[in-house]
KEDREN-986095 format. One record per residue: x negated, y, z negated of N, C-alpha, C, O, CB in turn. Coordinates in steps of 0.2 Angstrom, whole numbers, padded with zeros to 4 digits, always signed. Glycine has a CB too. Layout:
<pts>
XYZXYZXYZXYZXYZ
...
</pts>
This chain:
<pts>
-0057-0075+0125-0052-0076+0119-0046-0072+0121-0047-0066+0123-0055-0073+0112
-0040-0075+0121-0035-0073+0122-0031-0069+0117-0032-0071+0111-0031-0078+0123
-0028-0063+0117-0024-0060+0113-0017-0063+0112-0014-0065+0117-0024-0053+0115
-0015-0063+0106-0008-0066+0104-0004-0060+0101-0007-0057+0096-0009-0072+0099
+0001-0058+0103+0004-0052+0101+0010-0054+0097+0015-0058+0099+0006-0048+0108
+0011-0053+0091+0018-0055+0087+0021-0048+0085+0018-0043+0084+0016-0060+0081
+0028-0048+0085+0031-0043+0085+0037-0043+0080+0041-0048+0080+0033-0040+0092
+0038-0038+0076+0045-0036+0073+0047-0031+0075+0044-0025+0074+0044-0036+0065
+0053-0030+0078+0056-0024+0081+0064-0025+0081+0066-0031+0081+0053-0023+0089
+0067-0019+0082+0074-0019+0082+0076-0019+0089+0082-0020+0090+0077-0014+0078
+0072-0019+0094+0074-0019+0101+0070-0024+0104+0063-0024+0103+0073-0013+0104
+0073-0028+0108+0070-0033+0113+0068-0030+0120+0071-0032+0125+0074-0039+0113
+0063-0026+0120+0061-0023+0125+0056-0027+0130+0053-0032+0127+0057-0018+0123
+0056-0026+0136+0050-0030+0140+0044-0026+0139+0044-0021+0141+0051-0032+0147
+0039-0029+0136+0033-0026+0134+0028-0027+0140+0022-0024+0140+0029-0029+0127
+0030-0030+0145+0026-0031+0151+0019-0034+0150+0014-0033+0153+0024-0025+0154
+0020-0038+0144+0013-0042+0143+0016-0048+0138+0022-0047+0136+0007-0039+0139
+0012-0053+0138+0014-0060+0134+0015-0058+0127+0011-0054+0124+0009-0067+0136
+0021-0061+0124+0022-0060+0116+0022-0067+0114+0026-0071+0116+0030-0056+0114
+0017-0068+0109+0017-0075+0106+0024-0077+0103+0027-0082+0104+0011-0075+0100
+0025-0072+0098+0031-0073+0093+0035-0067+0092+0032-0062+0091+0029-0076+0087
+0041-0066+0091+0044-0061+0090+0050-0061+0085+0053-0067+0085+0047-0058+0096
+0052-0057+0081+0058-0056+0077+0061-0050+0078+0059-0045+0077+0057-0057+0070
+0067-0051+0082+0071-0044+0083+0076-0044+0078+0080-0049+0077+0076-0045+0091
+0076-0039+0074+0079-0038+0069+0083-0031+0068+0081-0027+0072+0075-0038+0063
+0089-0029+0065+0091-0023+0064+0086-0019+0060+0082-0022+0056+0098-0023+0062
+0086-0012+0061+0081-0007+0058+0081-0008+0051+0076-0008+0047+0083+0000+0060
+0086-0010+0048+0086-0010+0040+0083-0016+0037+0082-0017+0031+0094-0009+0037
+0082-0021+0042+0080-0027+0040+0072-0028+0042+0070-0034+0041+0084-0033+0043
+0069-0023+0044+0062-0024+0046+0058-0025+0039+0053-0029+0039+0060-0017+0049
+0060-0022+0034+0055-0023+0027+0056-0030+0026+0051-0034+0025+0057-0018+0021
+0063-0032+0025+0064-0040+0023+0061-0045+0027+0060-0050+0025+0070-0042+0023
+0060-0043+0034+0057-0048+0039+0049-0048+0038+0046-0053+0038+0059-0047+0046
+0047-0042+0037+0039-0041+0035+0037-0044+0029+0032-0047+0028+0037-0034+0035
+0042-0044+0024+0041-0047+0017+0041-0055+0019+0037-0058+0016+0047-0046+0012
+0045-0057+0022+0045-0065+0024+0039-0067+0028+0036-0072+0026+0052-0066+0030
+0036-0063+0032+0030-0064+0035+0024-0064+0030+0020-0069+0030+0028-0060+0040
+0024-0060+0026+0019-0060+0020+0019-0066+0015+0014-0068+0013+0021-0054+0015
+0025-0067+0014+0026-0074+0009+0023-0080+0012+0019-0084+0010+0033-0075+0008
+0026-0080+0020+0024-0086+0024+0016-0086+0024+0014-0091+0022+0026-0086+0032
+0013-0081+0026+0006-0081+0027+0002-0083+0021-0003-0087+0021+0004-0074+0029
+0004-0080+0015+0001-0082+0008+0002-0090+0007-0003-0093+0004+0004-0077+0002
+0007-0092+0008+0008-0099+0008+0004-0104+0012+0001-0109+0009+0015-0100+0009
+0003-0102+0019+0000-0105+0023-0008-0105+0022-0011-0110+0023+0002-0103+0030
-0010-0099+0020-0017-0098+0018-0019-0101+0011-0025-0102+0010-0019-0090+0018
-0015-0101+0007-0016-0103+0000-0019-0097-0003-0023-0098-0008-0021-0109-0001
-0017-0091-0002-0019-0086-0006-0013-0083-0011-0008-0083-0009-0023-0079-0001
-0016-0081-0016-0010-0078-0021-0009-0071-0019-0013-0067-0018-0013-0078-0029
-0002-0071-0019+0000-0063-0019-0002-0059-0025-0003-0062-0030+0008-0062-0019
-0003-0052-0023-0005-0047-0029+0002-0048-0033+0007-0051-0031-0006-0039-0026
+0000-0046-0040+0006-0046-0045+0012-0042-0044+0017-0044-0046+0004-0045-0052
+0011-0036-0040+0016-0033-0038+0021-0036-0033+0027-0035-0033+0014-0027-0035
+0018-0039-0029+0022-0043-0023+0025-0050-0025+0030-0052-0024+0017-0043-0015
+0021-0053-0030+0023-0059-0033+0030-0059-0035+0034-0064-0033+0019-0061-0038
+0031-0054-0039+0037-0053-0042+0043-0051-0037+0049-0053-0036+0036-0047-0048
+0041-0046-0033+0046-0044-0028+0048-0049-0023+0053-0049-0021+0043-0038-0024
+0044-0053-0021+0044-0058-0015+0047-0065-0018+0047-0070-0014+0037-0058-0010
+0048-0065-0025+0050-0072-0027+0056-0075-0025+0057-0081-0026+0050-0072-0035
+0061-0071-0023+0067-0073-0020+0068-0073-0012+0073-0075-0009+0071-0068-0023
+0062-0071-0009+0062-0071-0002+0060-0078+0001+0055-0081-0001+0058-0066+0001
+0064-0080+0006+0063-0086+0009+0062-0085+0017+0066-0082+0020+0070-0091+0008
+0055-0086+0019+0054-0085+0026+0058-0090+0031+0058-0096+0030+0047-0086+0026
+0060-0086+0036+0064-0089+0041+0059-0092+0046+0053-0091+0046+0069-0084+0044
+0062-0095+0052+0058-0099+0057+0054-0093+0060+0048-0095+0062+0063-0102+0062
+0057-0088+0062+0052-0082+0066+0046-0080+0061+0041-0080+0064+0057-0075+0068
+0048-0078+0055+0043-0077+0051+0037-0082+0050+0031-0080+0049+0045-0075+0045
+0039-0088+0049+0034-0093+0049+0030-0094+0055+0025-0097+0055+0036-0099+0048
+0033-0093+0061+0029-0093+0067+0024-0087+0068+0019-0088+0070+0034-0094+0072
+0027-0082+0066+0022-0076+0066+0017-0077+0061+0011-0075+0063+0026-0068+0065
+0018-0079+0055+0013-0080+0050+0007-0085+0053+0001-0084+0052+0017-0083+0043
+0010-0091+0056+0006-0095+0058+0001-0093+0063-0005-0094+0063+0010-0100+0061
+0003-0089+0068-0001-0086+0073-0006-0081+0070-0011-0080+0073+0004-0084+0079
-0004-0078+0066-0008-0073+0062-0014-0076+0058-0020-0074+0058-0004-0068+0057
-0011-0082+0055-0016-0086+0051-0022-0088+0055-0028-0088+0053-0013-0092+0047
-0020-0091+0061-0025-0094+0065-0029-0089+0069-0034-0092+0073-0021-0099+0070
-0028-0082+0069-0033-0078+0073-0039-0076+0069-0038-0075+0062-0029-0073+0076
-0044-0075+0072-0050-0074+0069-0051-0066+0069-0055-0064+0064-0056-0077+0073
-0048-0062+0072-0048-0055+0072-0042-0052+0071-0040-0047+0075-0051-0052+0077
-0038-0054+0066-0031-0051+0067-0031-0044+0064-0034-0041+0060-0026-0056+0062
-0026-0041+0067-0025-0033+0065-0018-0033+0065-0014-0035+0069-0027-0028+0070
-0015-0029+0059-0009-0028+0057-0008-0020+0060-0012-0016+0057-0008-0029+0049
-0004-0018+0064-0002-0012+0066+0005-0010+0065+0010-0014+0067-0002-0011+0072
+0006-0004+0062+0013-0002+0061+0014+0004+0067+0010+0008+0068+0014+0001+0053
+0020+0002+0070+0021+0007+0076+0025+0013+0073+0026+0014+0067+0025+0003+0082
+0027+0017+0078+0030+0023+0077+0037+0023+0074+0039+0027+0070+0030+0027+0085
+0041+0018+0075+0047+0017+0072+0046+0015+0065+0049+0018+0060+0050+0010+0075
+0041+0011+0063+0040+0009+0056+0037+0015+0052+0039+0016+0046+0035+0003+0054
+0034+0019+0055+0030+0025+0052+0035+0030+0050+0035+0034+0045+0025+0028+0056
+0041+0031+0054+0046+0036+0053+0053+0033+0050+0058+0037+0050+0048+0039+0059
+0052+0027+0048+0058+0023+0045+0060+0025+0038+0055+0026+0034+0058+0015+0046
+0065+0026+0036+0067+0026+0029+0063+0022+0024+0062+0024+0018+0073+0026+0028
+0062+0016+0027+0058+0011+0024+0049+0011+0025+0046+0006+0024+0061+0004+0027
+0047+0017+0027+0040+0018+0029+0036+0016+0023+0031+0012+0025+0038+0025+0031
+0037+0017+0017+0032+0017+0012+0032+0009+0011+0027+0006+0010+0034+0021+0006
+0037+0006+0010+0038-0002+0009+0034-0005+0015+0029-0009+0013+0046-0004+0010
+0036-0003+0021+0032-0006+0027+0025-0005+0027+0021-0010+0029+0035-0003+0033
+0023+0001+0025+0016+0001+0024+0012-0003+0019+0006-0005+0020+0015+0007+0022
+0016-0003+0013+0014-0007+0008+0013-0014+0010+0008-0017+0009+0019-0007+0002
+0019-0017+0012+0018-0024+0015+0014-0026+0019+0011-0032+0020+0024-0025+0017
+0013-0021+0024+0008-0021+0030+0001-0022+0026-0003-0026+0028+0008-0015+0035
+0000-0018+0022-0007-0018+0018-0008-0025+0015-0013-0028+0016-0007-0012+0013
-0004-0027+0011-0004-0034+0007-0004-0040+0013-0008-0044+0011+0003-0034+0002
-0001-0040+0019-0002-0044+0024-0009-0044+0026-0013-0049+0027+0003-0043+0030
-0012-0038+0027-0019-0038+0030-0024-0041+0025-0028-0045+0026-0022-0032+0032
-0022-0040+0018-0026-0042+0013-0026-0050+0013-0031-0053+0012-0025-0040+0008
-0020-0052+0013-0019-0059+0013-0023-0063+0019-0026-0068+0018-0011-0061+0014
-0023-0061+0025-0026-0063+0031-0032-0061+0031-0036-0065+0035-0022-0061+0037
-0035-0056+0028-0042-0055+0029-0042-0051+0035-0047-0051+0039-0047-0062+0029
-0037-0046+0037-0036-0043+0043-0037-0036+0043-0037-0034+0037-0030-0045+0047
-0038-0032+0048-0038-0026+0049-0031-0022+0048-0026-0026+0050-0041-0024+0054
-0030-0016+0047-0023-0013+0046-0024-0006+0049-0029-0003+0050-0022-0012+0038
-0019-0004+0052-0018+0002+0055-0012+0004+0059-0007+0000+0059-0023+0003+0060
-0012+0010+0061-0006+0013+0065-0006+0013+0072-0011+0014+0075-0005+0018+0064
+0000+0011+0074+0000+0012+0082+0005+0018+0084+0011+0018+0083+0002+0005+0086
+0001+0023+0086+0004+0030+0087+0006+0031+0094+0003+0027+0098-0002+0036+0084
+0010+0035+0097+0012+0036+0103+0006+0041+0105+0004+0045+0101+0018+0038+0104
+0005+0041+0112+0000+0046+0114+0000+0053+0113+0005+0055+0115+0000+0046+0120
-0004+0057+0110-0004+0064+0109-0002+0068+0114+0003+0072+0114-0010+0066+0106
-0005+0067+0120-0004+0070+0126+0004+0070+0128+0006+0075+0131-0008+0066+0131
+0008+0066+0126+0015+0066+0128+0019+0070+0123+0025+0071+0124+0017+0058+0127
+0016+0073+0118+0019+0078+0113+0018+0085+0114+0020+0090+0111+0017+0077+0105
+0013+0087+0120+0011+0094+0121+0017+0096+0125+0019+0093+0130+0004+0094+0126
+0020+0102+0123+0025+0105+0126+0024+0108+0133+0018+0112+0133+0028+0110+0122
+0027+0107+0138+0025+0110+0145+0025+0118+0145+0021+0121+0149+0031+0108+0150
+0028+0120+0140+0028+0128+0139+0020+0131+0138+0018+0136+0139+0033+0130+0134
+0016+0126+0135+0010+0128+0133+0005+0126+0138-0001+0129+0138+0008+0125+0128
+0007+0123+0144+0002+0120+0149+0003+0126+0155+0008+0127+0157+0004+0112+0153
-0002+0130+0156-0003+0135+0161-0002+0133+0168-0006+0129+0170-0009+0139+0161
+0002+0136+0172+0003+0135+0179+0006+0130+0181+0007+0125+0178-0004+0135+0182
+0010+0129+0188+0013+0124+0190+0009+0119+0192+0011+0113+0191+0017+0126+0196
+0002+0119+0195-0001+0113+0195-0003+0110+0190-0003+0104+0190-0006+0113+0199
-0004+0113+0185-0007+0110+0178+0000+0106+0175-0001+0101+0172-0009+0116+0172
+0006+0109+0175+0012+0106+0173+0013+0099+0176+0016+0095+0173+0017+0111+0173
+0012+0099+0182+0012+0093+0187+0008+0088+0185+0010+0083+0184+0011+0095+0193
+0001+0090+0185-0004+0085+0182-0003+0083+0175-0003+0077+0174-0011+0089+0182
+0000+0087+0170+0002+0085+0163+0007+0080+0163+0007+0074+0160+0004+0091+0159
+0012+0081+0167+0018+0076+0168+0016+0070+0170+0017+0064+0168+0025+0080+0173
+0012+0070+0176+0010+0064+0178+0005+0059+0173+0006+0053+0172+0005+0065+0185
+0001+0063+0169-0003+0060+0164+0002+0056+0159+0001+0051+0158-0008+0065+0160
+0007+0060+0157+0011+0058+0152+0016+0052+0155+0017+0047+0151+0016+0064+0151
+0017+0053+0161+0021+0047+0164+0017+0040+0164+0019+0035+0162+0023+0048+0170
+0011+0041+0166+0005+0035+0166+0004+0033+0159+0003+0027+0159-0002+0038+0169
+0004+0037+0154+0003+0034+0147+0009+0030+0145+0009+0025+0142+0001+0040+0142
+0015+0032+0146+0021+0029+0145+0022+0023+0149+0024+0018+0146+0026+0033+0146
+0020+0023+0155+0021+0017+0159+0016+0012+0158+0018+0006+0159+0022+0018+0165
+0010+0013+0156+0005+0008+0154+0006+0004+0148+0006+0007+0142-0002+0011+0154
+0007-0003+0148+0008-0005+0141+0002-0005+0136-0003-0005+0139+0009-0012+0142
+0003-0004+0131-0002-0003+0125-0004-0009+0124-0010-0009+0122+0001+0001+0119
-0001-0015+0124-0003-0021+0122-0008-0025+0126-0012-0029+0124+0002-0025+0120
-0008-0024+0132-0012-0027+0137-0019-0024+0139-0022-0026+0144-0007-0028+0144
</pts>
């Protein structure tokens, strides 16, 4: 079974793996784009949105990218919605979290957070000895260089 990665991101990075659909938007437009995906997924699945979202998304019109992402997620059997580091630390974090949970509910998917590796946040001053510091730097470099999605 092939994994299909769908992405909403403000940066069009090369993720070193196949991306099925992506929406590259300004950081301030992340919540609106996710709202479009939620509405498109609910329409495609024939699922009614929760009352809170029904009113809030009444004027949202899904664009082509949101439709494509929703179609891909709706077709998946084991869909998972993950909020990345940028979304978690965004001024819109609560809205993104809430929309992500609603999208997971609509799709019958899992919901979680994609966090950066904790090893990368260990200060080098806390690692004892020059050999240990080199080893720690190598591990951090390997974790950053290895694509998480593949």
